[in-house]
C-alpha positions in Angstrom: -0.1 -0.2 -0.1 1.0 3.5 -0.6 0.9 6.8 1.2 1.2 10.5 1.2 2.8 12.3 3.7 2.2 16.0 4.3 4.5 18.9 4.5 4.7 21.8 6.8 2.8 24.6 5.3 4.8 27.7 3.6 3.3 31.1 3.3 5.5 32.7 0.5 8.4 30.3 -1.1 10.7 27.5 -0.3 14.4 28.4 0.4 16.5 26.5 -2.5 20.3 27.0 -2.4 19.8 30.0 -0.1 17.1 31.4 -1.5 15.7 34.8 -0.4 18.5 35.1 2.0 19.1 38.9 1.0 16.1 39.7 2.9 17.0 38.4 6.0 19.5 40.5 8.4 22.0 37.4 8.6 22.1 36.2 5.1 24.7 33.4 6.0 22.4 31.8 8.5 19.5 32.3 6.5 20.8 30.3 3.4 21.5 27.5 5.5 25.2 25.8 5.7 26.9 25.5 2.5 24.5 27.1 0.2 24.4 30.1 -2.2 21.9 33.0 -1.6 20.2 34.7 -4.9 17.8 32.0 -6.5 14.2 31.4 -5.1 11.5 28.9 -6.4 7.8 28.5 -5.3 7.1 24.6 -4.4 3.7 23.7 -4.1 3.3 20.6 -1.5 0.4 19.5 -3.0 2.1 19.3 -6.8 4.7 17.2 -4.7 2.2 15.1 -3.4 0.9 14.1 -6.5 4.3 13.7 -7.9 5.2 11.5 -5.4 2.0 9.3 -5.8 3.6 9.2 -9.7 6.8 8.0 -8.5 5.2 5.5 -6.6 3.7 4.4 -9.6 6.8 4.0 -11.3 8.2 1.9 -8.0 5.3 -0.5 -8.0 5.9 -1.0 -12.0 9.5 -2.0 -11.5 8.5 -4.3 -8.7 5.9 -5.5 -10.8 8.6 -6.4 -13.5 10.8 -8.0 -11.2 8.5 -10.4 -9.8 7.2 -11.3 -13.3 11.0 -12.1 -14.1 11.1 -14.3 -11.0 7.8 -16.1 -12.2 6.0 -14.7 -9.2 2.9 -13.9 -11.2 0.9 -13.9 -7.8 3.3 -10.8 -6.2 3.7 -8.9 -9.7 -0.1 -8.9 -9.9 -0.3 -7.2 -6.7 2.0 -4.4 -7.7 0.9 -4.3 -11.2 -2.7 -3.1 -10.0 -1.3 -0.4 -7.5 -1.0 2.5 -10.2 -4.5 2.1 -11.1 -6.0 1.0 -7.3 -3.9 3.6 -5.3 -2.8 6.5 -7.6 -5.3 7.4 -10.6 -8.5 6.2 -9.2 -8.3 8.2 -5.7 -6.3 11.2 -7.2 -7.9 11.3 -10.8 -9.7 14.7 -10.0 -6.7 16.4 -8.3 -4.3 15.1 -11.2 -6.9 16.8 -13.9 -7.0 19.8 -12.2 -3.5 20.3 -12.2 -3.1 19.6 -15.8 -2.2 15.6 -15.9 -3.2 13.8 -19.0 -5.1 11.2 -17.2 -6.2 9.4 -20.5 -2.3 8.6 -20.8 -2.3 7.4 -17.3 -5.0 5.4 -17.2 -3.8 3.5 -20.6 -0.4 3.3 -19.1 -1.6 1.5 -15.9 -4.2 -0.5 -17.5 -1.8 -1.7 -19.9 0.9 -2.7 -17.2 -2.0 -4.5 -15.3 -3.0 -6.7 -18.9 1.2 -6.9 -19.0 1.2 -8.6 -15.6 -1.5 -10.8 -16.2 0.2 -12.2 -19.6 3.2 -13.3 -17.8 4.9 -12.3 -20.7 8.3 -10.3 -19.1 8.9 -8.5 -22.4 5.6 -7.5 -22.7 5.8 -6.3 -18.8 8.9 -4.2 -19.7 7.4 -2.4 -22.2 4.4 -1.3 -20.7 6.7 0.0 -17.3 8.2 2.0 -19.9 5.0 3.4 -20.8 4.3 3.7 -17.1 7.9 5.9 -16.9 7.0 8.3 -19.4 3.8 9.1 -18.5 3.9 9.7 -15.0 7.2 12.1 -15.7 4.9 13.7 -18.0 2.3 13.9 -15.7 5.0 15.3 -12.9 5.8 17.9 -15.1 2.2 19.1 -15.6 1.5 19.1 -12.0 4.4 21.1 -11.0 3.8 23.4 -13.8 7.6 22.8 -14.9 9.1 22.6 -11.7 9.7 19.1 -11.7 13.4 19.4 -12.7 14.1 21.9 -10.0 16.2 20.5 -7.3 14.1 21.9 -4.6 10.9 20.1 -5.9 12.9 16.9 -6.6 14.5 17.0 -3.3 10.8 17.6 -1.6 9.7 14.4 -3.6 12.6 12.0 -2.6 11.9 13.2 0.7 8.3 12.3 0.9 8.8 9.1 -1.0 11.9 8.1 1.9 8.9 8.9 4.5 7.0 6.5 2.8 9.7 4.0 3.1 10.0 4.2 6.4 6.3 4.2 6.9 5.8 0.8 4.7 9.2 -0.9 6.2 7.9 0.0 9.8 4.8 -1.9 8.7 6.7 -4.8 7.0 8.7 -6.0 10.0 7.2 -8.1 12.6 7.9 -8.0 16.4 10.5 -10.4 15.9 12.7 -8.6 13.3 11.6 -10.4 10.5 9.6 -9.6 7.3 6.3 -10.2 8.3 4.0 -8.6 5.3 6.2 -9.0 2.0 4.0 -6.8 0.1 4.8 -3.5 2.2 8.4 -4.7 2.0 8.1 -4.4 -1.7 6.4 -1.2 -1.6 9.3 0.2 0.4 12.0 -1.5 -2.0 10.6 0.2 -5.2 10.2 3.4 -3.6 13.9 3.2 -2.6 14.9 2.4 -5.9 12.8 5.4 -7.3 14.3 8.1 -4.7 17.6 6.9 -6.0 17.3 7.5 -9.4 15.6 10.9 -8.9 18.4 11.5 -6.3 20.5 11.3 -9.5 19.2 14.2 -11.0 19.8 16.0 -8.0 23.1 15.2 -6.7 25.1 17.7 -8.6 23.1 20.3 -6.9 23.5 19.1 -3.4 27.5 18.6 -3.7 27.7 22.2 -4.7 25.5 23.2 -1.9 27.7 21.1 0.7 30.3 18.3 0.0 30.0 17.1 3.5 26.3 16.8 3.4 26.2 14.9 0.3 28.5 12.6 1.4 26.3 11.8 4.3 23.4 11.2 1.9 25.4 8.7 -0.2 26.4 7.0 3.2 22.6 6.9 4.1 21.5 5.5 0.2 23.8 2.4 0.9 22.2 2.0 4.2 19.0 1.5 2.2 20.3 -0.2 -0.5 21.6 -3.0 2.3 18.4 -3.0 3.4 16.6 -3.6 0.4 18.8 -5.5 -1.7 16.1 -7.1 -4.0 12.1 -7.7 -4.2 12.7 -10.7 -2.3 12.7 -10.2 1.6 16.8 -10.5 2.9 16.8 -13.6 5.3 18.6 -10.9 7.9 16.2 -8.1 7.7 17.3 -4.5 8.7 16.1 -3.1 12.2 12.9 -0.6 11.3 14.6 2.2 13.4 17.8 1.6 11.1 15.7 2.6 8.1 13.9 4.9 9.6 16.8 7.0 10.6 18.4 6.7 7.2 15.7 7.8 5.2 15.3 11.0 7.9 18.6 12.1 7.6 18.5 12.3 3.5 15.3 14.5 4.1 16.8 16.6 6.2 20.1 16.8 4.2 17.9 17.6 1.6 16.2 20.2 3.3 19.5 22.1 4.1 20.9 21.6 0.8 18.2 22.0 -2.0 15.5 23.5 0.0 13.4 20.6 0.0 10.1 20.8 2.0 10.2 19.3 5.6 8.2 16.3 6.7 5.8 17.5 8.9 5.7 15.1 12.5 1.9 14.0 12.9 -0.1 14.1 15.9 -2.4 10.7 15.7 -5.2 13.1 17.8 -5.1 15.7 14.8 -5.0 13.0 12.2 -8.1 11.2 13.8 -10.0 14.8 13.7 -9.5 15.3 10.3 -10.3 12.1 9.5 -13.6 12.7 11.7 -13.8 15.8 9.4 -13.8 14.2 6.2 -16.5 11.3 7.4 -18.8 14.0 8.2 -18.3 15.4 5.0 -18.6 12.2 3.0 -21.4 11.4 4.6 -23.4 14.6 3.8 -22.1 14.5 0.3 -23.1 11.2 -0.3 -26.4 11.8 1.2 -26.6 14.5 -1.5 -25.9 12.2 -4.2 -22.5 13.2 -4.9 -20.6 10.1 -5.0 -17.9 11.1 -6.9 -16.9 14.0 -4.3 -17.6 11.6 -1.6 -15.6 8.9 -3.0 -12.6 11.4 -3.2 -12.7 12.4 -0.1 -12.5 8.7 1.4 -9.2 8.1 -0.5 -8.3 11.6 0.9 -9.1 10.3 4.7 -7.4 6.9 3.9 -4.0 7.9 1.6 -3.8 11.4 3.4 -4.4 10.7 7.0 -5.0 7.1 8.2 -1.6 6.2 6.1 0.0 8.2 7.9 -0.5 7.0 11.8 -1.0 3.0 10.3 2.2 2.1 11.2 1.6 3.5 15.1 -1.7 1.4 15.0 -0.6 -1.8 13.7 2.2 -1.6 16.6 -0.2 -0.8 19.3 -3.7 -2.4 17.9 -3.3 -4.9 15.0 -6.8 -6.1 15.7 -8.2 -2.8 15.1 -6.5 -2.2 12.1 -7.0 -5.5 10.5 -11.0 -4.2 10.6 -10.1 -0.5 9.8 -7.3 -0.6 7.0 -9.9 -2.2 4.9 -12.7 -0.2 5.4 -11.4 3.2 5.0 -8.6 1.8 2.3 -11.2 0.6 -0.1 -14.3 -0.8 1.4 -15.9 2.3 2.0 -15.3 3.9 -1.4 -16.5 0.9 -3.0 -19.7 0.6 -1.3 -20.6 4.0 -2.6 -19.4 3.3 -6.1 -21.6 0.4 -6.0 -24.5 2.3 -4.8 -25.0 1.5 -1.4 -28.1 3.1 0.4 -26.9 6.2 2.5 -28.0 4.3 5.4 -25.3 1.8 4.8 -22.9 4.1 4.2 -23.4 5.8 7.7 -23.3 2.5 9.4 -20.0 2.0 8.0 -18.9 5.2 8.7 -19.9 5.0 12.3 -18.2 1.7 12.4 -14.7 3.4 11.3 -15.2 6.0 13.9 -15.5 3.7 16.6 -12.5 1.9 15.3 -10.6 5.3 15.3 -11.4 5.9 18.9 -10.0 2.3 19.7 -6.6 3.1 17.6 -6.0 6.3 18.9 -6.3 5.2 22.5 -3.9 2.1 22.2 -1.7 4.7 20.2 -1.5 7.2 23.0 -1.1 4.2 25.4 1.4 3.0 24.0 3.3 6.5 24.0 
């Protein structure tokens, strides 16, 4: 499963290579260590979130190809279907609003799923190429051309790596083994995509600070060791080790190229936001606006519940076992299939009860 991390809100612009430092009384401090003042670029956090989801689609596609080549058609089918189910379906409206060619994405994502079903590695390879090109074009559209800017790419890398830590935290069982292979493979695909994107900004990072560039390279080496292949390693890395490496890279990208910082999420605030969205979903569906209600259901899950899901799994796995599919797919599916407003209200009420139980368990664990 994939997820979208939130970014700290910015009022005007994000600093890149010391941008806007001339307006500060202490330009060197404002620019940050190793940066050069004078260049500013505005980075739209919503565009970064969409570009992150598009990058996740590329990661899923690459994993699907690797699994087909390993004759794991069942695993490949899971990942081959993720771009449609976890990117296009919940985010179609937002992608269209930001100018992405949704028809091209649908063609690419559908082609990937069909190629994987055929089991033909050559066909899957061609489909992966189409996914790559269509998602890169879409990222350029949603970013209004900023997708080649180090601040924007750095922000997407940081967001992807936040998802790596989240997915890997879900994957690792209490005994340190990989308990959920699909989540490990999600993280593996996202790491590889983050590394590919980092190749685009490496020079800018090195120019900003050779020391911080070296720290990023060392952290990526830790991640490469933790994710050697789509098959789970015999001796998995500790979740804390992966979390530390991903956080370090995000921090250094913030320091060197002005990447947007990931925002720590308060579980209580996240649950409150989900409840607010559930209120809106219930009202919209009762008024007959199924499409908007379904989009908000996707937002409640992808942009909110997934942020705290790893903590819920750790504190109350039995709650997550029911709550995750309810918010993740079932609520949206029932609305799209025409369930009565009363049935949807019953599901929403059950989700609220489970959210309360999840929050209580997480807070008690802290």
